[in-house]
All heavy atoms as a GROMACS GRO file, in nm:
protein
  565
    1LYS      N    1  -2.318   0.804  -1.243
    1LYS     CA    2  -2.181   0.797  -1.290
    1LYS      C    3  -2.149   0.651  -1.321
    1LYS      O    4  -2.188   0.562  -1.248
    1LYS     CB    5  -2.088   0.850  -1.179
    1LYS     CG    6  -1.949   0.875  -1.223
    1LYS     CD    7  -1.874   0.952  -1.116
    1LYS     CE    8  -1.739   0.990  -1.171
    1LYS     NZ    9  -1.664   1.073  -1.080
    2SER      N   10  -2.076   0.628  -1.429
    2SER     CA   11  -2.039   0.491  -1.465
    2SER      C   12  -1.888   0.473  -1.449
    2SER      O   13  -1.811   0.567  -1.459
    2SER     CB   14  -2.082   0.459  -1.608
    2SER     OG   15  -2.013   0.541  -1.698
    3PHE      N   16  -1.848   0.348  -1.426
    3PHE     CA   17  -1.709   0.315  -1.405
    3PHE      C   18  -1.669   0.203  -1.499
    3PHE      O   19  -1.749   0.115  -1.527
    3PHE     CB   20  -1.684   0.276  -1.260
    3PHE     CG   21  -1.713   0.389  -1.164
    3PHE    CD1   22  -1.839   0.406  -1.112
    3PHE    CD2   23  -1.614   0.479  -1.131
    3PHE    CE1   24  -1.867   0.512  -1.027
    3PHE    CE2   25  -1.641   0.585  -1.046
    3PHE     CZ   26  -1.767   0.601  -0.994
    4ARG      N   27  -1.544   0.204  -1.543
    4ARG     CA   28  -1.501   0.106  -1.643
    4ARG      C   29  -1.482  -0.034  -1.585
    4ARG      O   30  -1.479  -0.131  -1.658
    4ARG     CB   31  -1.374   0.152  -1.711
    4ARG     CG   32  -1.261   0.172  -1.616
    4ARG     CD   33  -1.141   0.234  -1.680
    4ARG     NE   34  -1.058   0.283  -1.571
    4ARG     CZ   35  -0.944   0.338  -1.584
    4ARG    NH1   36  -0.894   0.354  -1.703
    4ARG    NH2   37  -0.875   0.379  -1.481
    5SER      N   38  -1.468  -0.043  -1.452
    5SER     CA   39  -1.453  -0.176  -1.390
    5SER      C   40  -1.496  -0.170  -1.244
    5SER      O   41  -1.508  -0.062  -1.185
    5SER     CB   42  -1.309  -0.224  -1.399
    5SER     OG   43  -1.227  -0.147  -1.313
    6ASP      N   44  -1.519  -0.286  -1.186
    6ASP     CA   45  -1.554  -0.294  -1.044
    6ASP      C   46  -1.443  -0.239  -0.956
    6ASP      O   47  -1.467  -0.177  -0.854
    6ASP     CB   48  -1.586  -0.437  -1.003
    6ASP     CG   49  -1.717  -0.487  -1.059
    6ASP    OD1   50  -1.799  -0.403  -1.102
    6ASP    OD2   51  -1.738  -0.610  -1.060
    7CYS      N   52  -1.319  -0.261  -0.998
    7CYS     CA   53  -1.204  -0.213  -0.921
    7CYS      C   54  -1.206  -0.061  -0.911
    7CYS      O   55  -1.183  -0.004  -0.805
    7CYS     CB   56  -1.075  -0.262  -0.987
    7CYS     SG   57  -0.927  -0.211  -0.901
    8VAL      N   58  -1.233   0.005  -1.021
    8VAL     CA   59  -1.238   0.152  -1.023
    8VAL      C   60  -1.355   0.201  -0.939
    8VAL      O   61  -1.343   0.298  -0.864
    8VAL     CB   62  -1.246   0.204  -1.169
    8VAL    CG1   63  -1.265   0.354  -1.171
    8VAL    CG2   64  -1.122   0.165  -1.246
    9LEU      N   65  -1.469   0.133  -0.950
    9LEU     CA   66  -1.585   0.169  -0.868
    9LEU      C   67  -1.554   0.155  -0.720
    9LEU      O   68  -1.582   0.245  -0.640
    9LEU     CB   69  -1.705   0.081  -0.905
    9LEU     CG   70  -1.827   0.093  -0.813
    9LEU    CD1   71  -1.882   0.235  -0.813
    9LEU    CD2   72  -1.934  -0.008  -0.854
   10ASN      N   73  -1.494   0.042  -0.682
   10ASN     CA   74  -1.462   0.020  -0.541
   10ASN      C   75  -1.361   0.123  -0.490
   10ASN      O   76  -1.373   0.171  -0.376
   10ASN     CB   77  -1.409  -0.121  -0.520
   10ASN     CG   78  -1.516  -0.225  -0.538
   10ASN    OD1   79  -1.635  -0.198  -0.519
   10ASN    ND2   80  -1.477  -0.345  -0.577
   11SER      N   81  -1.265   0.159  -0.573
   11SER     CA   82  -1.168   0.261  -0.535
   11SER      C   83  -1.239   0.395  -0.513
   11SER      O   84  -1.212   0.466  -0.416
   11SER     CB   85  -1.062   0.275  -0.643
   11SER     OG   86  -0.972   0.376  -0.611
   12HIS      N   87  -1.331   0.429  -0.601
   12HIS     CA   88  -1.408   0.552  -0.588
   12HIS      C   89  -1.490   0.553  -0.458
   12HIS      O   90  -1.490   0.652  -0.385
   12HIS     CB   91  -1.502   0.569  -0.708
   12HIS     CG   92  -1.604   0.676  -0.689
   12HIS    ND1   93  -1.575   0.809  -0.703
   12HIS    CD2   94  -1.736   0.669  -0.654
   12HIS    CE1   95  -1.684   0.880  -0.677
   12HIS    NE2   96  -1.783   0.797  -0.649
   13ILE      N   97  -1.556   0.444  -0.430
   13ILE     CA   98  -1.638   0.435  -0.308
   13ILE      C   99  -1.551   0.454  -0.185
   13ILE      O  100  -1.587   0.527  -0.092
   13ILE     CB  101  -1.714   0.301  -0.304
   13ILE    CG1  102  -1.823   0.301  -0.411
   13ILE    CG2  103  -1.774   0.277  -0.165
   13ILE    CD1  104  -1.889   0.166  -0.433
   14ARG      N  105  -1.434   0.389  -0.182
   14ARG     CA  106  -1.343   0.404  -0.068
   14ARG      C  107  -1.300   0.549  -0.051
   14ARG      O  108  -1.301   0.604   0.060
   14ARG     CB  109  -1.219   0.317  -0.087
   14ARG     CG  110  -1.233   0.178  -0.034
   14ARG     CD  111  -1.099   0.109  -0.019
   14ARG     NE  112  -1.016   0.116  -0.139
   14ARG     CZ  113  -1.021   0.028  -0.238
   14ARG    NH1  114  -1.104  -0.072  -0.234
   14ARG    NH2  115  -0.941   0.041  -0.341
   15LYS      N  116  -1.262   0.613  -0.161
   15LYS     CA  117  -1.213   0.752  -0.154
   15LYS      C  118  -1.322   0.847  -0.106
   15LYS      O  119  -1.297   0.934  -0.023
   15LYS     CB  120  -1.163   0.797  -0.291
   15LYS     CG  121  -1.033   0.736  -0.331
   15LYS     CD  122  -0.994   0.781  -0.471
   15LYS     CE  123  -0.872   0.706  -0.520
   15LYS     NZ  124  -0.838   0.742  -0.657
   16VAL      N  125  -1.441   0.832  -0.159
   16VAL     CA  126  -1.549   0.926  -0.129
   16VAL      C  127  -1.613   0.898   0.006
   16VAL      O  128  -1.645   0.990   0.081
   16VAL     CB  129  -1.655   0.922  -0.242
   16VAL    CG1  130  -1.777   1.004  -0.206
   16VAL    CG2  131  -1.595   0.973  -0.371
   17HIS      N  132  -1.630   0.772   0.040
   17HIS     CA  133  -1.709   0.738   0.158
   17HIS      C  134  -1.629   0.686   0.277
   17HIS      O  135  -1.677   0.690   0.390
   17HIS     CB  136  -1.815   0.635   0.121
   17HIS     CG  137  -1.908   0.684   0.014
   17HIS    ND1  138  -2.004   0.780   0.037
   17HIS    CD2  139  -1.916   0.653  -0.118
   17HIS    CE1  140  -2.069   0.805  -0.075
   17HIS    NE2  141  -2.017   0.730  -0.171
   18HIS      N  142  -1.509   0.634   0.253
   18HIS     CA  143  -1.435   0.572   0.363
   18HIS      C  144  -1.298   0.633   0.388
   18HIS      O  145  -1.224   0.584   0.472
   18HIS     CB  146  -1.418   0.422   0.336
   18HIS     CG  147  -1.547   0.350   0.316
   18HIS    ND1  148  -1.640   0.336   0.414
   18HIS    CD2  149  -1.598   0.291   0.205
   18HIS    CE1  150  -1.744   0.269   0.366
   18HIS    NE2  151  -1.721   0.241   0.239
   19GLY      N  152  -1.262   0.733   0.316
   19GLY     CA  153  -1.131   0.794   0.336
   19GLY      C  154  -1.018   0.706   0.285
   19GLY      O  155  -1.029   0.645   0.180
   20LYS      N  156  -0.910   0.699   0.359
   20LYS     CA  157  -0.791   0.625   0.318
   20LYS      C  158  -0.770   0.509   0.416
   20LYS      O  159  -0.711   0.526   0.522
   20LYS     CB  160  -0.670   0.718   0.316
   20LYS     CG  161  -0.684   0.830   0.215
   20LYS     CD  162  -0.564   0.920   0.216
   20LYS     CE  163  -0.577   1.027   0.109
   20LYS     NZ  164  -0.460   1.113   0.106
   21PRO      N  165  -0.818   0.390   0.379
   21PRO     CA  166  -0.816   0.278   0.473
   21PRO      C  167  -0.683   0.205   0.489
   21PRO      O  168  -0.670   0.123   0.578
   21PRO     CB  169  -0.921   0.184   0.414
   21PRO     CG  170  -0.916   0.209   0.268
   21PRO     CD  171  -0.887   0.358   0.256
   22TYR      N  172  -0.584   0.234   0.405
   22TYR     CA  173  -0.458   0.162   0.411
   22TYR      C  174  -0.351   0.252   0.473
   22TYR      O  175  -0.316   0.355   0.418
   22TYR     CB  176  -0.414   0.118   0.271
   22TYR     CG  177  -0.514   0.025   0.207
   22TYR    CD1  178  -0.607   0.074   0.115
   22TYR    CD2  179  -0.518  -0.109   0.240
   22TYR    CE1  180  -0.700  -0.012   0.058
   22TYR    CE2  181  -0.611  -0.195   0.184
   22TYR     CZ  182  -0.702  -0.145   0.092
   22TYR     OH  183  -0.794  -0.229   0.036
   23ALA      N  184  -0.298   0.211   0.588
   23ALA     CA  185  -0.199   0.291   0.660
   23ALA      C  186  -0.065   0.217   0.667
   23ALA      O  187  -0.061   0.096   0.686
   23ALA     CB  188  -0.248   0.321   0.801
   24CYS      N  189   0.041   0.293   0.653
   24CYS     CA  190   0.176   0.239   0.666
   24CYS      C  191   0.202   0.211   0.814
   24CYS      O  192   0.184   0.299   0.900
   24CYS     CB  193   0.278   0.339   0.613
   24CYS     SG  194   0.448   0.287   0.634
   25LEU      N  195   0.245   0.089   0.845
   25LEU     CA  196   0.271   0.053   0.984
   25LEU      C  197   0.399   0.116   1.038
   25LEU      O  198   0.419   0.123   1.159
   25LEU     CB  199   0.280  -0.100   0.996
   25LEU     CG  200   0.153  -0.176   0.960
   25LEU    CD1  201   0.178  -0.326   0.965
   25LEU    CD2  202   0.040  -0.138   1.052
   26THR      N  203   0.485   0.165   0.949
   26THR     CA  204   0.611   0.225   0.991
   26THR      C  205   0.595   0.373   1.026
   26THR      O  206   0.641   0.418   1.131
   26THR     CB  207   0.717   0.208   0.881
   26THR    OG1  208   0.732   0.069   0.854
   26THR    CG2  209   0.851   0.266   0.925
   27CYS      N  210   0.529   0.450   0.939
   27CYS     CA  211   0.522   0.595   0.960
   27CYS      C  212   0.380   0.648   0.978
   27CYS      O  213   0.361   0.764   1.013
   27CYS     CB  214   0.590   0.668   0.845
   27CYS     SG  215   0.503   0.652   0.687
   28GLY      N  216   0.279   0.565   0.950
   28GLY     CA  217   0.141   0.608   0.971
   28GLY      C  218   0.074   0.679   0.855
   28GLY      O  219  -0.044   0.710   0.862
   29GLU      N  220   0.147   0.705   0.747
   29GLU     CA  221   0.086   0.772   0.631
   29GLU      C  222  -0.025   0.683   0.575
   29GLU      O  223  -0.014   0.561   0.574
   29GLU     CB  224   0.191   0.799   0.525
   29GLU     CG  225   0.140   0.890   0.415
   29GLU     CD  226   0.250   0.939   0.323
   29GLU    OE1  227   0.368   0.929   0.357
   29GLU    OE2  228   0.213   0.989   0.215
   30GLN      N  229  -0.134   0.745   0.530
   30GLN     CA  230  -0.249   0.669   0.483
   30GLN      C  231  -0.267   0.682   0.332
   30GLN      O  232  -0.233   0.784   0.274
   30GLN     CB  233  -0.375   0.716   0.554
   30GLN     CG  234  -0.369   0.686   0.703
   30GLN     CD  235  -0.495   0.726   0.774
   30GLN    OE1  236  -0.551   0.832   0.747
   30GLN    NE2  237  -0.540   0.642   0.864
   31PHE      N  238  -0.326   0.576   0.271
   31PHE     CA  239  -0.340   0.568   0.127
   31PHE      C  240  -0.477   0.518   0.086
   31PHE      O  241  -0.542   0.444   0.160
   31PHE     CB  242  -0.231   0.476   0.069
   31PHE     CG  243  -0.094   0.525   0.100
   31PHE    CD1  244  -0.029   0.484   0.216
   31PHE    CD2  245  -0.030   0.616   0.019
   31PHE    CE1  246   0.097   0.532   0.249
   31PHE    CE2  247   0.095   0.664   0.049
   31PHE     CZ  248   0.158   0.622   0.164
   32ASP      N  249  -0.518   0.555  -0.037
   32ASP     CA  250  -0.647   0.513  -0.093
   32ASP      C  251  -0.648   0.366  -0.131
   32ASP      O  252  -0.749   0.300  -0.120
   32ASP     CB  253  -0.678   0.593  -0.221
   32ASP     CG  254  -0.689   0.741  -0.197
   32ASP    OD1  255  -0.713   0.782  -0.082
   32ASP    OD2  256  -0.672   0.816  -0.294
   33THR      N  257  -0.535   0.317  -0.182
   33THR     CA  258  -0.530   0.180  -0.233
   33THR      C  259  -0.411   0.105  -0.174
   33THR      O  260  -0.311   0.165  -0.131
   33THR     CB  261  -0.515   0.178  -0.387
   33THR    OG1  262  -0.389   0.235  -0.421
   33THR    CG2  263  -0.628   0.254  -0.455
   34LYS      N  264  -0.423  -0.027  -0.175
   34LYS     CA  265  -0.315  -0.112  -0.127
   34LYS      C  266  -0.192  -0.098  -0.216
   34LYS      O  267  -0.079  -0.102  -0.169
   34LYS     CB  268  -0.364  -0.257  -0.125
   34LYS     CG  269  -0.276  -0.351  -0.049
   34LYS     CD  270  -0.344  -0.487  -0.037
   34LYS     CE  271  -0.262  -0.581   0.047
   34LYS     NZ  272  -0.329  -0.711   0.062
   35ALA      N  273  -0.214  -0.078  -0.346
   35ALA     CA  274  -0.103  -0.060  -0.440
   35ALA      C  275  -0.021   0.064  -0.405
   35ALA      O  276   0.103   0.062  -0.411
   35ALA     CB  277  -0.155  -0.051  -0.583
   36LEU      N  278  -0.087   0.173  -0.370
   36LEU     CA  279  -0.014   0.296  -0.332
   36LEU      C  280   0.062   0.275  -0.202
   36LEU      O  281   0.173   0.326  -0.185
   36LEU     CB  282  -0.111   0.413  -0.319
   36LEU     CG  283  -0.170   0.465  -0.449
   36LEU    CD1  284  -0.276   0.571  -0.422
   36LEU    CD2  285  -0.062   0.522  -0.539
   37LEU      N  286   0.004   0.200  -0.108
   37LEU     CA  287   0.074   0.169   0.017
   37LEU      C  288   0.201   0.088  -0.012
   37LEU      O  289   0.308   0.118   0.040
   37LEU     CB  290  -0.017   0.092   0.112
   37LEU     CG  291   0.050   0.035   0.238
   37LEU    CD1  292   0.113   0.145   0.322
   37LEU    CD2  293  -0.050  -0.046   0.318
   38LYS      N  294   0.190  -0.014  -0.098
   38LYS     CA  295   0.307  -0.094  -0.134
   38LYS      C  296   0.415  -0.009  -0.199
   38LYS      O  297   0.533  -0.022  -0.167
   38LYS     CB  298   0.267  -0.207  -0.229
   38LYS     CG  299   0.195  -0.320  -0.164
   38LYS     CD  300   0.166  -0.428  -0.266
   38LYS     CE  301   0.096  -0.546  -0.205
   38LYS     NZ  302   0.075  -0.654  -0.303
   39GLU      N  303   0.374   0.078  -0.291
   39GLU     CA  304   0.470   0.167  -0.358
   39GLU      C  305   0.540   0.256  -0.256
   39GLU      O  306   0.661   0.276  -0.261
   39GLU     CB  307   0.397   0.252  -0.462
   39GLU     CG  308   0.486   0.345  -0.538
   39GLU     CD  309   0.409   0.428  -0.640
   39GLU    OE1  310   0.306   0.383  -0.690
   39GLU    OE2  311   0.454   0.541  -0.667
   40HIS      N  312   0.464   0.309  -0.161
   40HIS     CA  313   0.520   0.394  -0.055
   40HIS      C  314   0.624   0.317   0.027
   40HIS      O  315   0.734   0.368   0.052
   40HIS     CB  316   0.407   0.444   0.035
   40HIS     CG  317   0.454   0.494   0.168
   40HIS    ND1  318   0.511   0.618   0.185
   40HIS    CD2  319   0.455   0.434   0.290
   40HIS    CE1  320   0.543   0.634   0.313
   40HIS    NE2  321   0.510   0.524   0.378
   41ILE      N  322   0.590   0.196   0.067
   41ILE     CA  323   0.681   0.117   0.150
   41ILE      C  324   0.811   0.091   0.076
   41ILE      O  325   0.920   0.105   0.133
   41ILE     CB  326   0.614  -0.015   0.195
   41ILE    CG1  327   0.503   0.017   0.296
   41ILE    CG2  328   0.716  -0.110   0.256
   41ILE    CD1  329   0.413  -0.100   0.327
   42VAL      N  330   0.801   0.056  -0.050
   42VAL     CA  331   0.922   0.029  -0.129
   42VAL      C  332   1.005   0.155  -0.146
   42VAL      O  333   1.126   0.154  -0.124
   42VAL     CB  334   0.886  -0.032  -0.266
   42VAL    CG1  335   1.007  -0.037  -0.357
   42VAL    CG2  336   0.828  -0.172  -0.247
   43THR      N  337   0.943   0.266  -0.186
   43THR     CA  338   1.020   0.387  -0.215
   43THR      C  339   1.067   0.460  -0.090
   43THR      O  340   1.178   0.514  -0.086
   43THR     CB  341   0.942   0.485  -0.303
   43THR    OG1  342   0.821   0.521  -0.238
   43THR    CG2  343   0.911   0.424  -0.438
   44GLU      N  344   0.985   0.463   0.014
   44GLU     CA  345   1.020   0.542   0.133
   44GLU      C  346   1.096   0.462   0.238
   44GLU      O  347   1.178   0.519   0.310
   44GLU     CB  348   0.894   0.600   0.198
   44GLU     CG  349   0.823   0.700   0.110
   44GLU     CD  350   0.910   0.819   0.073
   44GLU    OE1  351   0.980   0.872   0.161
   44GLU    OE2  352   0.908   0.858  -0.045
   45HIS      N  353   1.068   0.334   0.250
   45HIS     CA  354   1.130   0.258   0.360
   45HIS      C  355   1.229   0.153   0.311
   45HIS      O  356   1.328   0.129   0.377
   45HIS     CB  357   1.021   0.191   0.445
   45HIS     CG  358   0.924   0.291   0.502
   45HIS    ND1  359   0.962   0.391   0.589
   45HIS    CD2  360   0.791   0.308   0.481
   45HIS    CE1  361   0.856   0.465   0.620
   45HIS    NE2  362   0.752   0.416   0.556
   46PHE      N  363   1.204   0.092   0.196
   46PHE     CA  364   1.293  -0.012   0.147
   46PHE      C  365   1.414   0.048   0.076
   46PHE      O  366   1.527   0.022   0.111
   46PHE     CB  367   1.217  -0.106   0.054
   46PHE     CG  368   1.299  -0.220   0.002
   46PHE    CD1  369   1.348  -0.317   0.087
   46PHE    CD2  370   1.327  -0.232  -0.133
   46PHE    CE1  371   1.423  -0.424   0.039
   46PHE    CE2  372   1.402  -0.337  -0.182
   46PHE     CZ  373   1.450  -0.433  -0.095
   47LYS      N  374   1.390   0.131  -0.024
   47LYS     CA  375   1.502   0.186  -0.103
   47LYS      C  376   1.584   0.286  -0.024
   47LYS      O  377   1.706   0.287  -0.034
   47LYS     CB  378   1.450   0.249  -0.232
   47LYS     CG  379   1.403   0.146  -0.331
   47LYS     CD  380   1.361   0.208  -0.461
   47LYS     CE  381   1.317   0.101  -0.558
   47LYS     NZ  382   1.265   0.157  -0.683
   48LYS      N  383   1.521   0.372   0.055
   48LYS     CA  384   1.596   0.474   0.128
   48LYS      C  385   1.680   0.412   0.238
   48LYS      O  386   1.790   0.456   0.266
   48LYS     CB  387   1.501   0.578   0.188
   48LYS     CG  388   1.447   0.674   0.084
   48LYS     CD  389   1.364   0.781   0.148
   48LYS     CE  390   1.315   0.879   0.041
   48LYS     NZ  391   1.231   0.983   0.098
   49GLN      N  392   1.629   0.308   0.304
   49GLN     CA  393   1.703   0.246   0.413
   49GLN      C  394   1.773   0.118   0.368
   49GLN      O  395   1.841   0.054   0.446
   49GLN     CB  396   1.609   0.214   0.528
   49GLN     CG  397   1.544   0.336   0.586
   49GLN     CD  398   1.440   0.301   0.689
   49GLN    OE1  399   1.425   0.186   0.728
   49GLN    NE2  400   1.366   0.400   0.735
   50ASN      N  401   1.753   0.082   0.241
   50ASN     CA  402   1.811  -0.038   0.183
   50ASN      C  403   1.763  -0.165   0.252
   50ASN      O  404   1.830  -0.266   0.251
   50ASN     CB  405   1.963  -0.032   0.180
   50ASN     CG  406   2.021  -0.125   0.078
   50ASN    OD1  407   1.953  -0.164  -0.016
   50ASN    ND2  408   2.146  -0.161   0.094
   51ARG      N  409   1.647  -0.159   0.318
   51ARG     CA  410   1.586  -0.277   0.378
   51ARG      C  411   1.444  -0.243   0.422
   51ARG      O  412   1.411  -0.128   0.446
   51ARG     CB  413   1.666  -0.327   0.497
   51ARG     CG  414   1.671  -0.228   0.613
   51ARG     CD  415   1.751  -0.287   0.728
   51ARG     NE  416   1.757  -0.195   0.838
   51ARG     CZ  417   1.664  -0.182   0.931
   51ARG    NH1  418   1.556  -0.256   0.928
   51ARG    NH2  419   1.676  -0.095   1.028
   52LEU      N  420   1.363  -0.345   0.435
   52LEU     CA  421   1.227  -0.327   0.484
   52LEU      C  422   1.226  -0.338   0.635
   52LEU      O  423   1.314  -0.400   0.695
   52LEU     CB  424   1.134  -0.436   0.427
   52LEU     CG  425   1.090  -0.419   0.284
   52LEU    CD1  426   1.012  -0.541   0.239
   52LEU    CD2  427   1.007  -0.296   0.265
   53PRO      N  428   1.124  -0.281   0.702
   53PRO     CA  429   1.111  -0.301   0.845
   53PRO      C  430   1.099  -0.450   0.877
   53PRO      O  431   1.056  -0.529   0.792
   53PRO     CB  432   0.982  -0.227   0.879
   53PRO     CG  433   0.963  -0.130   0.768
   53PRO     CD  434   1.022  -0.195   0.647
   54LEU      N  435   1.134  -0.490   0.996
   54LEU     CA  436   1.132  -0.631   1.035
   54LEU      C  437   1.001  -0.700   1.005
   54LEU      O  438   0.999  -0.814   0.962
   54LEU     CB  439   1.163  -0.645   1.185
   54LEU     CG  440   1.306  -0.618   1.226
   54LEU    CD1  441   1.318  -0.619   1.378
   54LEU    CD2  442   1.399  -0.721   1.165
   55ARG      N  443   0.888  -0.634   1.027
   55ARG     CA  444   0.758  -0.699   1.007
   55ARG      C  445   0.732  -0.736   0.863
   55ARG      O  446   0.645  -0.815   0.835
   55ARG     CB  447   0.646  -0.614   1.064
   55ARG     CG  448   0.623  -0.483   0.992
   55ARG     CD  449   0.507  -0.409   1.059
   55ARG     NE  450   0.529  -0.267   1.069
   55ARG     CZ  451   0.596  -0.204   1.163
   55ARG    NH1  452   0.652  -0.271   1.259
   55ARG    NH2  453   0.608  -0.073   1.162
   56TYR      N  454   0.808  -0.679   0.767
   56TYR     CA  455   0.788  -0.710   0.626
   56TYR      C  456   0.893  -0.807   0.572
   56TYR      O  457   0.886  -0.847   0.458
   56TYR     CB  458   0.792  -0.583   0.542
   56TYR     CG  459   0.684  -0.485   0.574
   56TYR    CD1  460   0.715  -0.353   0.600
   56TYR    CD2  461   0.551  -0.524   0.579
   56TYR    CE1  462   0.616  -0.261   0.629
   56TYR    CE2  463   0.452  -0.433   0.610
   56TYR     CZ  464   0.485  -0.303   0.634
   56TYR     OH  465   0.387  -0.213   0.663
   57ARG      N  466   0.992  -0.842   0.652
   57ARG     CA  467   1.103  -0.922   0.602
   57ARG      C  468   1.066  -1.069   0.586
   57ARG      O  469   0.996  -1.126   0.667
   57ARG     CB  470   1.222  -0.913   0.696
   57ARG     CG  471   1.287  -0.780   0.691
   57ARG     CD  472   1.411  -0.782   0.773
   57ARG     NE  473   1.455  -0.646   0.796
   57ARG     CZ  474   1.552  -0.613   0.874
   57ARG    NH1  475   1.619  -0.707   0.938
   57ARG    NH2  476   1.585  -0.489   0.890
   58LYS      N  477   1.119  -1.128   0.481
   58LYS     CA  478   1.118  -1.272   0.458
   58LYS      C  479   1.249  -1.305   0.391
   58LYS      O  480   1.345  -1.229   0.402
   58LYS     CB  481   0.998  -1.312   0.372
   58LYS     CG  482   0.868  -1.312   0.449
   58LYS     CD  483   0.771  -1.408   0.389
   58LYS     CE  484   0.651  -1.417   0.482
   58LYS     NZ  485   0.561  -1.519   0.443
   59SER      N  486   1.254  -1.411   0.316
   59SER     CA  487   1.383  -1.456   0.261
   59SER      C  488   1.432  -1.373   0.144
   59SER      O  489   1.551  -1.364   0.122
   59SER     CB  490   1.373  -1.602   0.220
   59SER     OG  491   1.270  -1.618   0.125
   60SER      N  492   1.344  -1.313   0.066
   60SER     CA  493   1.388  -1.236  -0.051
   60SER      C  494   1.299  -1.114  -0.067
   60SER      O  495   1.188  -1.111  -0.016
   60SER     CB  496   1.380  -1.322  -0.177
   60SER     OG  497   1.244  -1.344  -0.210
   61PRO      N  498   1.344  -1.012  -0.142
   61PRO     CA  499   1.260  -0.894  -0.164
   61PRO      C  500   1.125  -0.928  -0.227
   61PRO      O  501   1.023  -0.871  -0.191
   61PRO     CB  502   1.344  -0.807  -0.259
   61PRO     CG  503   1.484  -0.846  -0.229
   61PRO     CD  504   1.478  -0.993  -0.197
   62ARG      N  505   1.122  -1.026  -0.318
   62ARG     CA  506   0.995  -1.066  -0.381
   62ARG      C  507   0.901  -1.124  -0.274
   62ARG      O  508   0.783  -1.094  -0.271
   62ARG     CB  509   1.019  -1.167  -0.491
   62ARG     CG  510   0.893  -1.208  -0.564
   62ARG     CD  511   0.922  -1.305  -0.676
   62ARG     NE  512   1.010  -1.251  -0.778
   62ARG     CZ  513   0.970  -1.176  -0.880
   62ARG    NH1  514   0.843  -1.150  -0.895
   62ARG    NH2  515   1.056  -1.131  -0.968
   63GLU      N  516   0.954  -1.205  -0.186
   63GLU     CA  517   0.873  -1.263  -0.079
   63GLU      C  518   0.827  -1.155   0.020
   63GLU      O  519   0.718  -1.163   0.074
   63GLU     CB  520   0.952  -1.372  -0.004
   63GLU     CG  521   0.970  -1.497  -0.083
   63GLU     CD  522   0.837  -1.566  -0.112
   63GLU    OE1  523   0.754  -1.578  -0.022
   63GLU    OE2  524   0.817  -1.605  -0.228
   64GLN      N  525   0.911  -1.054   0.042
   64GLN     CA  526   0.875  -0.948   0.135
   64GLN      C  527   0.750  -0.876   0.090
   64GLN      O  528   0.662  -0.847   0.171
   64GLN     CB  529   0.990  -0.847   0.145
   64GLN     CG  530   1.112  -0.903   0.212
   64GLN     CD  531   1.233  -0.814   0.197
   64GLN    OE1  532   1.229  -0.713   0.128
   64GLN    NE2  533   1.342  -0.852   0.260
   65MET      N  534   0.738  -0.849  -0.039
   65MET     CA  535   0.623  -0.774  -0.089
   65MET      C  536   0.495  -0.856  -0.087
   65MET      O  537   0.386  -0.803  -0.084
   65MET     CB  538   0.649  -0.722  -0.231
   65MET     CG  539   0.759  -0.616  -0.234
   65MET     SD  540   0.744  -0.487  -0.109
   65MET     CE  541   0.588  -0.416  -0.152
   66LYS      N  542   0.506  -0.990  -0.082
   66LYS     CA  543   0.387  -1.075  -0.076
   66LYS      C  544   0.315  -1.061   0.058
   66LYS      O  545   0.198  -1.088   0.068
   66LYS     CB  546   0.426  -1.222  -0.098
   66LYS     CG  547   0.463  -1.251  -0.242
   66LYS     CD  548   0.497  -1.397  -0.256
   66LYS     CE  549   0.542  -1.428  -0.397
   66LYS     NZ  550   0.579  -1.569  -0.411
   67THR      N  551   0.386  -1.020   0.163
   67THR     CA  552   0.326  -1.011   0.296
   67THR      C  553   0.245  -0.884   0.315
   67THR      O  554   0.172  -0.872   0.411
   67THR     CB  555   0.434  -1.019   0.407
   67THR    OG1  556   0.520  -0.906   0.394
   67THR    CG2  557   0.510  -1.148   0.397
   68ILE      N  558   0.260  -0.791   0.226
   68ILE     CA  559   0.192  -0.662   0.242
   68ILE      C  560   0.053  -0.667   0.184
   68ILE      O  561   0.026  -0.723   0.085
   68ILE     CB  562   0.275  -0.550   0.176
   68ILE    CG1  563   0.411  -0.544   0.242
   68ILE    CG2  564   0.205  -0.418   0.185
   68ILE    CD1  565   0.508  -0.454   0.176
   0.00000   0.00000   0.00000
């Protein structure tokens, strides 16, 4: 099987051989990629509660996402 980039190949290897290595520290839900974890945190914990959990907070929302 061929892949269009190393990123896609690495994502495939993680999914097939390692499961979901990225877990949300707030609710425990697991994800294939760091990008999906970040999206989950923003949509499920930031927007719904209008703030991030303390461990993700910094001075601004842009800075908060850099820590994840």
